[in-house]
LOVEXRO-182946 format. One line per field, with one value per residue: x, y, z of N, C-alpha, C in turn. Coordinates in Angstrom, 1 decimal, decimal comma. Layout:
BEGIN
n.px = (X	...)
n.py = (Y	...)
n.pz = (Z	...)
ca.px = (X	...)
ca.py = (Y	...)
ca.pz = (Z	...)
c.px = (X	...)
c.py = (Y	...)
c.pz = (Z	...)
// end
This chain:
BEGIN
n.px = (0,8	0,5	2,2	0,4	-0,4	1,0	1,3	-1,0	-1,9	0,4	0,4	-1,9	-1,5	0,6	-0,7	-2,5	-0,8	0,4	-1,8	-2,3	0,0	1,5	1,3	4,3	4,7	3,5	3,8	5,3	7,7	10,2	10,1	7,8	8,6	10,7	9,2	7,9	10,0	10,9	8,9	7,8	8,0	9,6	10,8	9,7	7,2	6,1	4,6	2,1	1,2	0,8	-1,4	-3,4	-3,4	-4,1	-6,5	-8,2	-8,2	-9,7	-12,2	-12,6	-13,1	-11,0	-11,1	-11,7	-9,3	-7,4	-6,7	-5,5	-3,3	-1,8	-1,2	0,4	2,6	3,5	4,3	6,4	8,1	8,7	10,2	12,5	13,6	14,4	16,1	18,2	19,6	22,5	22,8	21,8	22,0	23,5	23,5	23,9	22,5	19,5	17,1	18,3	18,8	19,9	19,7	17,3	18,3	20,7	19,9	18,5	18,6	19,7	18,0	15,6	15,1	14,5	12,2	10,6	10,3	8,9	6,5	5,5	4,9	2,8	1,0	0,3	-1,3	-3,3	-4,4	-5,3	-7,2	-9,2	-10,2	-12,5	-14,2	-16,3	-16,4	-15,5	-14,0	-12,1	-10,7	-9,6	-7,9	-6,2	-5,0	-3,7	-1,7	-0,3	0,8	2,4	4,3	5,5	7,2	6,8	7,2	8,4	10,1	11,0	12,5	14,4	15,8	16,9	18,6	20,4	21,6	22,8	24,7	28,0	28,5	29,8	29,0	27,1	26,0	22,7	22,5	21,4	18,6	18,1	18,6	16,6	14,3	14,8	14,5	11,9	10,5	11,7	11,6	9,6	7,2	5,8	5,3	3,7	1,6	0,6	-0,6	-2,5	-4,0	-5,2	-6,8	-8,4	-9,9	-11,3	-13,0	-12,2	-12,4	-11,4	-9,9	-9,0	-7,4	-5,4	-4,1	-3,2	-1,4	0,6	1,6	2,5	4,4	6,4	7,0	8,0	10,4	11,7	12,0	13,9	16,1	16,7	17,3	19,7	21,3	21,4	22,9	25,4	25,8	25,2	25,7	26,1	25,0	23,1	21,4	20,5	21,1	23,6	25,8	27,2	27,4	26,6	28,6	30,8	29,8	29,8	27,5	25,1	24,0	22,1	23,6	26,1	25,9	24,8	26,0	26,2	25,1	23,5	21,7	20,3	19,1	17,4	15,7	14,3	13,0	11,3	9,7	8,3	6,8	5,2	3,7	2,3	0,7	-0,9	-2,3	-4,0	-5,9	-7,4	-7,8	-9,1	-7,1	-3,9	-2,2	-1,0	0,8	2,4	3,6	5,1	6,9	8,3	9,5	11,3	12,9	13,8	16,0	17,0)
n.py = (-1,2	2,2	5,0	7,5	10,7	13,5	16,1	17,7	18,5	19,9	22,0	23,1	24,1	25,8	27,7	28,7	29,9	31,8	33,5	34,3	35,6	38,9	41,4	42,0	44,5	46,3	48,5	47,7	47,1	45,7	44,0	42,5	41,2	39,6	37,9	36,4	35,3	33,5	31,7	30,8	28,8	26,5	23,7	20,7	20,5	18,8	19,1	20,4	18,4	16,3	17,3	17,4	14,7	13,3	14,5	14,1	11,3	10,7	11,7	14,5	17,4	18,9	21,8	22,4	22,1	23,7	26,1	25,2	23,7	25,7	27,3	25,7	25,4	28,0	28,5	26,7	27,8	30,3	29,4	28,4	30,6	32,0	30,1	30,0	32,3	34,2	34,2	31,8	29,0	30,1	30,0	30,0	29,1	27,8	25,6	25,6	28,3	31,7	32,3	34,1	36,2	36,6	37,2	39,5	41,2	40,9	42,2	42,5	39,8	38,8	40,2	39,3	36,6	36,9	38,1	36,1	34,1	35,5	35,7	33,0	32,3	34,2	33,2	30,6	31,4	32,3	30,0	27,7	26,5	25,7	28,1	26,9	24,7	26,0	27,3	25,1	24,2	26,4	26,5	24,0	24,4	26,6	25,5	23,6	25,2	26,6	26,8	24,3	22,8	23,4	25,8	25,3	23,0	23,9	25,6	23,7	22,4	24,4	24,6	22,1	22,0	21,4	20,3	17,6	14,2	12,4	10,1	9,0	10,5	9,8	9,5	12,1	13,4	12,4	13,4	16,2	16,4	15,5	17,7	19,9	19,1	17,1	18,0	19,9	18,4	16,5	18,1	18,9	16,5	16,3	18,6	18,0	15,8	17,0	18,8	17,0	15,9	13,7	10,9	10,2	7,8	7,4	9,7	9,1	6,9	8,1	9,9	8,1	7,3	9,8	10,6	8,7	9,3	11,9	11,5	9,7	11,5	13,3	11,6	10,8	13,3	13,9	11,8	12,5	14,8	13,8	12,1	13,3	15,9	19,5	20,6	18,6	18,6	21,3	22,9	23,7	21,1	18,8	20,5	19,8	18,2	20,0	22,0	20,5	19,2	17,2	14,2	11,6	9,8	10,4	9,5	6,9	5,7	5,3	2,9	1,8	3,9	3,8	1,3	2,0	3,7	1,9	0,4	2,4	3,0	0,6	0,9	3,1	2,0	0,0	1,6	2,9	0,7	0,0	1,9	1,4	2,7	3,8	4,6	5,2	7,3	8,3	6,2	6,2	8,7	8,3	6,4	8,0	9,9	8,4	7,4	9,7	11,8	14,3)
n.pz = (0,0	-0,9	0,6	2,6	1,1	2,1	1,2	0,4	3,0	3,9	2,0	2,8	5,4	4,8	3,2	5,1	7,0	5,3	4,9	7,6	8,5	8,8	6,2	4,4	3,3	4,9	7,6	10,7	8,4	8,4	10,6	9,9	7,6	8,6	10,2	8,3	6,9	8,8	8,9	6,5	3,5	3,9	6,0	7,7	8,6	10,6	13,0	12,3	10,6	12,3	13,8	11,8	11,0	13,3	14,0	11,7	11,6	13,7	13,0	12,6	10,5	8,0	8,0	10,6	11,8	10,9	12,3	14,7	13,6	12,3	14,5	16,3	14,6	14,3	17,0	17,0	15,0	16,1	18,3	17,0	15,9	18,2	19,3	17,6	18,1	19,0	21,8	22,5	20,7	18,7	15,8	12,2	10,1	8,9	7,8	5,3	4,8	5,7	9,2	11,1	12,7	11,3	8,7	9,2	11,9	15,3	17,2	15,7	15,2	17,8	18,4	16,2	16,9	19,3	18,3	16,6	18,5	19,8	17,7	17,3	19,6	19,2	16,9	17,6	19,5	17,9	16,7	15,1	17,2	20,0	22,8	25,3	24,5	22,9	25,0	26,3	24,4	24,1	26,6	26,6	24,5	25,6	28,0	26,9	25,6	27,7	30,9	31,8	29,6	26,4	26,8	29,4	29,0	27,2	29,0	30,7	28,9	28,4	30,9	31,1	29,1	28,3	30,8	32,7	32,2	34,5	37,1	36,3	34,0	31,5	32,1	32,8	30,4	28,8	30,2	29,8	27,0	26,7	27,5	26,0	23,3	23,0	24,2	22,6	20,3	21,3	22,1	19,6	18,7	20,8	20,3	17,9	18,7	20,6	19,0	17,6	19,5	21,1	23,4	26,9	27,1	24,5	24,2	26,1	24,9	22,6	23,8	24,7	22,2	21,2	23,2	22,8	20,1	20,3	21,8	20,0	17,8	18,8	19,3	16,7	15,6	17,0	16,0	13,3	13,4	13,9	11,8	9,3	6,8	6,8	4,5	3,7	5,9	6,1	8,1	10,6	10,9	13,4	15,6	18,1	19,3	19,3	21,0	23,3	24,1	25,8	24,3	22,8	21,1	22,2	24,9	24,7	22,5	18,9	17,6	19,7	20,0	17,6	18,0	20,0	18,7	17,1	19,0	20,1	17,9	17,7	20,0	19,4	17,2	18,6	20,3	18,4	17,3	19,3	19,2	17,0	14,6	11,4	9,6	8,3	8,7	11,1	11,7	9,5	9,7	12,1	11,2	9,3	11,0	12,4	10,3	8,9	7,0	7,3)
ca.px = (0,0	1,3	2,1	-0,5	0,2	0,9	1,5	-2,1	-1,9	1,5	0,0	-3,0	-1,0	1,3	-1,7	-3,1	0,3	0,5	-2,9	-2,2	1,2	1,3	1,8	5,6	4,8	2,9	4,7	6,7	8,0	11,3	9,6	6,9	9,4	11,4	8,3	7,6	11,3	11,0	7,8	7,3	8,9	10,5	10,4	9,0	5,8	5,7	3,6	0,8	0,8	0,3	-2,7	-4,3	-3,4	-4,8	-7,9	-9,0	-8,3	-10,8	-13,4	-12,7	-12,9	-9,8	-11,3	-11,7	-8,0	-6,4	-6,1	-4,5	-2,1	-1,0	-0,8	1,5	3,7	3,9	5,1	7,7	8,9	9,2	11,3	13,7	14,2	15,1	17,1	19,3	20,3	23,9	22,7	21,4	22,8	24,4	23,5	23,8	21,8	18,2	16,3	19,1	18,8	20,4	18,8	16,6	19,2	21,7	19,3	18,0	19,5	19,3	16,8	14,5	14,9	13,8	10,8	9,9	9,9	7,8	5,3	5,0	4,2	1,5	0,1	-0,1	-2,4	-4,4	-5,0	-6,1	-8,3	-10,2	-10,5	-13,9	-14,7	-17,0	-15,5	-14,9	-13,0	-11,0	-10,0	-8,8	-6,8	-5,2	-4,3	-2,8	-0,6	0,4	1,5	3,5	5,3	6,1	8,3	6,6	7,3	9,5	11,0	11,7	13,5	15,6	16,6	17,7	19,6	21,5	22,3	23,6	25,7	29,4	28,6	30,2	27,9	27,2	24,9	21,4	22,6	20,4	17,3	18,0	18,5	15,2	13,4	15,0	13,9	10,4	10,0	12,1	11,1	8,4	5,9	5,1	4,9	2,5	0,6	0,0	-1,5	-3,6	-4,9	-6,0	-7,7	-9,4	-10,8	-12,2	-13,8	-11,8	-12,6	-10,2	-9,1	-8,3	-6,4	-4,3	-3,4	-2,5	-0,3	1,7	2,2	3,2	5,6	7,4	7,4	8,9	11,8	12,3	12,4	15,1	17,2	17,0	18,0	21,0	22,0	21,6	24,0	26,6	25,9	24,9	26,4	25,3	24,2	22,0	20,5	20,0	21,5	25,0	26,0	28,3	27,5	26,4	29,9	31,6	29,3	29,8	26,1	24,6	23,1	21,9	24,8	27,2	25,7	24,5	26,6	25,4	24,4	22,5	20,7	19,5	18,3	16,4	14,7	13,5	12,1	10,3	8,8	7,4	5,8	4,2	2,8	1,4	-0,3	-1,9	-3,1	-5,0	-6,9	-8,3	-8,2	-9,2	-6,2	-2,5	-1,4	-0,1	1,8	3,4	4,4	6,0	8,0	9,1	10,3	12,4	13,8	14,1	17,5	17,3)
ca.py = (0,0	3,4	5,9	8,7	11,9	14,6	17,4	18,6	19,2	20,9	23,1	23,8	24,9	26,9	28,7	29,3	30,8	32,9	34,3	34,9	36,4	40,2	41,8	42,6	45,9	47,1	48,9	47,7	46,2	44,8	42,9	41,6	40,4	38,7	36,8	35,6	34,6	32,5	30,8	30,3	28,3	25,5	23,0	19,5	20,7	17,6	19,4	20,5	17,1	15,5	17,9	16,9	13,2	12,9	15,0	13,4	9,9	10,6	12,2	15,9	17,9	19,7	23,2	22,6	21,8	24,7	27,0	24,4	23,3	26,9	27,8	24,9	25,7	29,3	28,4	26,0	28,7	31,3	28,8	28,2	32,0	32,3	29,0	30,2	33,5	34,1	33,9	30,4	28,1	30,9	29,3	30,9	28,4	27,2	25,3	26,0	29,7	32,4	32,4	35,4	37,2	36,8	37,8	40,8	41,5	40,3	42,8	42,1	38,3	38,7	40,7	38,4	35,4	37,3	38,3	34,8	33,5	36,1	35,3	31,6	32,3	34,9	32,3	29,6	32,0	32,5	28,7	27,5	25,6	26,4	28,8	26,1	23,9	26,9	27,6	23,9	24,2	27,5	26,0	23,0	25,0	27,5	24,6	22,9	26,1	27,3	26,2	22,8	22,3	23,8	26,7	24,6	22,0	24,7	26,0	22,5	22,2	25,4	24,3	20,9	22,2	21,5	19,6	16,2	13,2	11,7	9,1	9,5	11,4	9,4	9,9	13,6	13,8	12,0	14,4	17,4	16,4	15,3	19,0	20,7	18,6	16,2	18,7	20,6	17,4	15,9	19,1	18,8	15,4	16,6	19,6	17,3	15,0	17,9	19,3	15,8	15,5	12,4	10,6	10,2	6,6	7,7	10,7	8,5	6,1	9,1	10,4	7,1	7,5	11,1	10,6	7,9	10,0	13,0	11,0	9,2	12,6	13,9	10,7	10,9	14,5	13,7	10,9	13,2	15,8	13,0	11,3	14,0	17,1	20,7	20,7	17,7	19,0	22,6	23,6	23,4	19,7	18,6	21,5	19,2	17,8	21,2	22,7	19,6	18,9	15,8	13,7	10,2	9,1	10,5	8,7	5,5	5,2	5,4	1,7	1,7	4,9	3,3	0,3	2,7	4,2	0,8	0,1	3,5	2,8	-0,4	1,4	3,9	1,1	-0,6	2,6	3,1	-0,5	-0,1	2,9	0,8	3,8	3,5	5,5	4,8	8,5	8,4	5,2	6,7	9,8	7,7	5,8	9,0	10,5	7,4	7,2	10,9	12,0	15,7)
ca.pz = (0,0	-1,0	1,8	2,4	0,5	3,1	0,5	0,6	4,3	3,9	1,3	3,5	6,5	4,2	2,8	6,3	7,5	4,4	5,2	8,9	8,7	8,3	4,9	4,6	2,8	5,9	8,7	10,6	7,3	8,7	11,5	9,2	6,6	9,4	10,6	7,1	6,6	9,8	8,9	5,2	2,4	4,3	7,2	7,5	9,1	11,3	14,0	11,7	10,0	13,4	14,1	10,7	11,0	14,5	14,0	10,7	11,9	14,7	12,4	12,4	9,2	8,0	8,3	12,0	12,3	10,4	13,3	15,6	12,8	12,1	15,8	16,8	13,8	14,7	18,2	16,7	14,3	17,1	19,1	16,2	15,8	19,4	19,5	16,7	18,5	19,6	23,3	22,6	19,9	17,8	14,5	11,1	9,0	9,3	6,6	4,1	4,6	6,8	10,3	11,1	13,2	10,3	7,6	9,6	13,0	16,6	17,8	14,9	15,5	19,1	18,2	15,3	17,7	20,2	17,5	16,1	19,6	20,0	16,6	17,5	20,5	18,6	15,9	18,3	20,2	16,9	16,1	14,9	18,2	21,1	23,7	26,3	23,8	22,6	26,2	26,6	23,4	24,4	27,8	26,1	23,8	26,5	28,8	26,1	25,3	28,8	31,7	31,9	28,3	25,6	27,5	30,5	28,4	26,7	30,1	31,2	27,9	28,6	32,2	30,9	28,1	28,8	32,1	32,6	32,3	35,7	37,3	35,9	32,8	30,5	32,5	32,8	29,0	28,4	30,8	29,2	25,7	26,8	27,6	24,9	21,9	23,1	24,7	21,5	19,4	22,0	22,0	18,3	18,7	21,7	19,7	16,9	19,4	21,2	17,9	17,2	20,6	21,5	24,8	27,7	26,7	23,2	24,4	26,8	23,9	21,8	24,6	24,6	20,9	21,1	24,0	22,1	18,9	20,7	22,1	18,7	17,0	19,3	19,1	15,3	15,4	17,5	15,1	12,1	13,7	13,8	10,5	8,1	6,5	6,9	3,3	3,8	7,0	6,0	9,3	10,8	11,5	14,3	16,6	19,5	19,9	19,5	22,2	24,4	24,6	26,1	23,3	22,9	20,6	23,2	26,1	24,4	21,3	17,7	17,4	20,7	19,7	16,5	18,6	20,8	17,8	16,7	20,1	20,2	16,7	18,1	21,0	18,6	16,5	19,6	20,8	17,3	17,1	20,4	18,9	16,0	13,6	10,0	8,9	8,5	8,7	12,3	11,6	8,5	10,3	13,0	10,4	8,7	12,0	12,7	9,1	8,2	6,7	7,4)
c.px = (0,9	1,1	1,1	0,3	0,0	1,0	0,2	-2,2	-0,8	1,0	-1,1	-2,5	-0,1	0,4	-2,3	-2,0	0,4	-0,6	-2,8	-1,1	1,0	1,9	3,2	5,7	4,1	3,8	4,3	7,3	9,1	10,9	8,7	7,6	10,2	10,5	8,0	8,8	11,4	10,0	7,4	8,4	9,9	10,0	9,6	7,5	5,2	4,5	2,2	0,3	0,2	-1,1	-3,7	-4,5	-4,3	-6,3	-8,7	-9,2	-9,4	-12,1	-13,6	-12,5	-11,7	-10,0	-11,3	-10,3	-7,0	-5,8	-5,1	-3,2	-1,2	-0,5	0,4	2,7	4,3	4,8	6,4	8,6	9,5	10,4	12,6	14,4	15,0	16,3	18,3	20,1	21,7	23,8	22,3	22,4	23,8	24,6	23,2	22,9	20,6	17,4	17,0	19,2	19,4	19,3	18,3	17,6	20,4	21,1	18,8	18,9	19,0	18,1	15,5	14,1	14,1	12,4	10,0	9,4	8,8	6,5	4,7	4,3	2,9	0,5	-0,5	-1,3	-3,6	-5,2	-5,8	-7,3	-9,5	-10,6	-12,0	-14,5	-15,5	-16,0	-14,8	-13,8	-11,8	-10,1	-9,1	-7,6	-5,7	-4,4	-3,3	-1,6	0,3	1,3	2,7	4,6	6,1	7,1	8,1	6,7	8,6	10,5	11,7	12,8	14,7	16,4	17,5	18,8	20,8	22,3	23,2	24,7	27,1	29,6	29,0	29,0	28,1	26,2	23,5	21,4	21,6	19,0	17,1	17,9	17,1	14,2	13,5	14,3	12,4	9,8	10,4	11,6	9,7	7,1	5,1	4,6	3,6	1,3	-0,1	-1,0	-2,7	-4,6	-5,8	-7,1	-8,8	-10,4	-11,8	-13,1	-13,5	-12,0	-11,3	-9,3	-8,3	-7,2	-5,2	-3,5	-2,6	-1,3	0,9	2,4	3,0	4,4	6,7	7,9	8,3	10,3	12,5	12,8	13,7	16,3	17,7	17,7	19,4	21,9	22,3	22,8	25,3	26,8	25,7	25,7	25,5	24,4	23,0	20,9	19,8	20,3	22,9	25,1	27,2	28,4	27,3	27,8	30,8	31,2	29,3	28,4	25,9	23,7	23,0	23,1	26,0	27,1	25,5	25,4	25,7	24,5	23,2	21,4	19,8	18,6	17,1	15,3	13,8	12,5	11,0	9,3	7,8	6,3	4,7	3,2	1,8	0,3	-1,4	-2,8	-4,2	-6,2	-7,8	-8,8	-8,2	-8,4	-4,8	-1,6	-0,5	1,0	2,9	4,2	5,4	7,2	8,9	10,0	11,5	13,4	14,3	15,7	17,9	16,4)
c.py = (1,2	4,3	7,0	9,9	13,0	16,0	18,3	19,3	20,2	22,1	23,9	24,6	26,1	28,1	29,5	30,3	32,0	34,0	35,0	35,9	37,8	40,5	42,5	44,0	46,8	47,3	48,1	46,7	45,2	43,6	41,9	40,7	39,3	37,5	35,9	34,7	33,4	31,4	30,1	29,7	27,3	24,7	21,7	19,5	19,5	17,9	19,6	19,2	16,2	16,0	17,3	15,4	12,7	13,3	14,3	12,0	9,7	11,3	13,7	16,3	18,8	21,2	23,5	22,4	22,8	25,6	26,4	24,1	24,5	27,4	27,1	25,1	27,0	29,3	27,7	27,0	29,8	30,7	28,6	29,6	32,3	31,3	29,3	31,5	33,3	33,7	32,4	29,5	28,8	30,2	30,2	30,4	27,7	26,9	25,7	27,4	30,4	32,4	33,8	36,5	37,6	37,6	39,2	41,3	40,9	40,8	42,4	40,6	38,1	39,1	39,8	37,1	35,7	37,5	37,0	34,0	34,1	35,8	33,9	31,6	33,1	34,0	31,2	30,1	32,2	31,1	28,5	26,4	26,4	27,0	27,9	25,2	24,8	27,2	26,3	23,9	25,3	27,1	24,9	23,5	25,8	26,6	24,0	23,9	26,7	26,5	24,7	22,1	22,8	24,7	26,1	23,7	22,8	25,2	24,9	22,2	23,1	25,0	23,0	21,0	22,3	20,8	18,1	15,3	12,5	10,7	9,8	10,4	11,1	9,8	11,4	14,1	13,5	13,0	15,7	17,5	16,1	16,7	19,8	20,4	18,0	17,0	19,3	19,5	16,7	16,9	19,1	17,7	15,7	17,6	18,9	16,5	15,9	18,4	18,2	15,3	14,1	12,2	10,4	9,0	6,8	8,7	10,1	7,6	7,0	9,7	9,4	7,2	8,7	11,2	9,8	8,6	11,2	12,6	10,4	10,4	13,2	12,9	10,7	12,2	14,5	12,9	11,7	14,2	15,1	12,5	12,0	15,2	18,3	20,9	19,8	18,1	20,3	23,4	23,1	22,0	19,7	19,6	20,9	18,8	19,0	21,9	21,8	19,4	17,4	15,3	12,2	9,4	9,2	9,7	7,2	4,9	5,2	4,1	1,5	2,7	4,5	2,2	0,9	3,2	3,1	0,4	1,2	3,4	1,7	0,0	2,3	3,0	0,4	0,3	2,8	1,9	-0,5	0,9	2,4	1,9	3,2	4,5	5,1	6,1	8,6	7,4	5,6	7,8	9,3	7,1	6,9	9,8	9,7	7,3	8,5	11,1	13,5	16,4)
c.pz = (0,0	0,3	1,5	1,8	1,5	2,4	0,6	1,9	4,5	3,2	2,0	4,6	6,0	3,8	4,0	6,9	6,6	4,7	6,6	9,1	8,1	6,9	5,1	4,0	3,8	7,1	10,0	9,6	7,7	9,6	10,8	8,2	7,4	9,9	9,5	6,8	7,6	9,6	7,6	4,4	2,9	5,6	6,8	7,8	9,8	12,3	13,4	11,1	11,1	13,8	13,1	10,8	12,2	14,4	12,9	10,9	12,9	14,2	12,2	10,9	9,2	8,4	9,8	12,6	11,9	11,4	14,2	14,8	12,6	13,5	16,3	15,9	14,1	16,0	17,9	15,9	15,2	17,9	18,3	16,1	17,0	19,7	18,8	17,2	19,1	21,1	23,5	21,8	18,9	16,5	13,3	9,9	9,5	8,0	5,3	3,8	5,8	7,9	10,4	11,6	12,2	9,1	7,9	10,6	14,3	17,2	17,1	15,1	16,8	19,0	17,3	16,1	18,6	19,5	17,0	17,3	19,9	19,0	16,8	18,5	20,0	17,6	16,6	19,0	19,2	16,2	16,1	15,9	19,2	22,1	24,7	25,7	23,4	23,8	26,5	25,6	23,7	25,6	27,4	25,5	24,7	27,4	28,1	25,7	26,4	29,6	31,9	30,6	27,6	26,2	28,6	30,0	27,8	27,8	30,7	30,2	28,1	29,8	32,0	30,0	28,7	30,1	31,8	32,9	33,6	35,9	36,9	34,7	31,8	30,8	32,5	31,3	28,5	28,9	30,1	27,8	25,7	27,0	26,4	23,6	22,0	23,4	23,5	20,5	20,0	22,0	20,7	18,2	19,6	21,0	18,7	17,6	20,1	20,2	17,5	18,3	21,1	23,0	25,5	27,3	25,4	23,4	25,1	25,8	23,0	22,5	24,6	23,3	20,8	22,0	23,3	20,8	19,3	21,0	20,8	17,9	17,4	19,1	17,6	15,0	15,9	16,6	13,8	12,3	13,6	12,4	9,2	8,0	6,7	5,7	3,2	4,8	6,8	7,2	9,6	11,5	12,4	15,4	18,0	20,1	20,2	20,7	23,4	25,0	24,9	25,0	23,5	22,3	21,6	24,4	25,8	23,3	20,1	17,5	18,4	20,5	18,6	17,0	19,4	19,9	17,3	17,8	20,3	19,1	17,1	19,1	20,3	17,9	17,4	20,1	19,7	17,2	18,1	20,1	17,8	15,0	12,2	9,2	9,3	8,6	9,9	12,2	10,6	9,0	11,3	12,3	9,8	9,7	12,3	11,5	8,5	8,1	6,8	8,5)
// end
């Protein structure tokens, strides 16, 4: 059986982002251009795909998922802008193009990230769901982006950079990435489930899938940093070792990291099987996360 074609969903979220982002000819033009540079014309769009895959598998229509798909991607894009800043990872390349602070300047990059985050919540607040459901969706995304999620994980990453690995290093690394990477991926799945009105048992099974997916995504990211070139990745390769970051290949070794990916893929398949969905989109996304080459 052929894999599902995800391009229509990518096109759909791209069109939604294009519509939502400010006109770059409108003042403040430099800020608006920077926001569009950060958000359009690139990226795997894994998070929006998870929203669409989860929601449609549970019976939601695509129009009811557009706001959630765009909002979670806007949060992701804002995080990349700030992550690339000299005060963070100090990277000059993202998605094969100059990072926002290189293409514009640091102050504009900070403001662009701030504005993208604001736009994400504005978008979700206007989603075509009843007020109580919109509030649940806003709460979900806010928690995933805050200190209990992405921002908290980034802070732990900064604290751990350059530190010697000690007892419990692997558990600490998994916890850090469950926040930094996993929380937003899990939120994408949860937003799709909320829009579809999924029950508690379904949401619990989807959490098991999403938790394994988030960890698999980061392990694969760590492996790509070791195994691929900057040209293939569209961002600077080898920076984890240069910055003495804790990574799964550094703690487990490359072969054991690949074995862990295989085990996580099996966990994802098991979680999906329990849902008895009439869709293979979530399974295909799991495989693509595990097998991706950039």
